[in-house]
N, C-alpha and C positions, 0 to 999 in steps of 0.2 A: 660679858663674853668671856673672859678669862677664866671666870669661875666655872663656867659650864665645860670648857675644855679641860680643865683641871680634874674635875667631877669625872669626866668622861675617861680620862686616863686612868684614875684610881679604879674606875669598874672594870677596864681593860684588864688591868694588872691582876686584880683579884679573881676574875674569871679565869684568866690564864693559869694562876696558881691552883684553882680549884679543878680545873681540867687536868692539868699535870698530875695531880694529887690521884684522881681517879685512874688515870692512864697507867700510872706506875703499879696500881693494884691489879691491873688486868693481867699481868705476866703470871702472878700467883694464880689466878682463876684458870688461865689457859693450860698452865702446867698441872693441873688437877689430875690425879691417877684414875679417876672414874667419873662417869655421868653425875651420879649423885653428888659428889664433892664439888663437882663443877658448878651444878645448880646451886648448892649451898652457898659456895663461894661468890658466885655471881649475884645472889641476892643482896649481900652486903654493900658493895658499891653502888648498885642500882636503887637501893632504898634510900641512899642519901642524896639522891639528884633532886 
């Protein structure tokens, strides 16, 4: 029973870290000066999901 809880806690932490990495990249995407650059920058983070 304890192993299951530990494994779940590890999964939660890794999921949170991955989400935060993508979230932090979105600022660069949103600040793109043109629509073409916005699309190009958005493809990078979305391709990693």
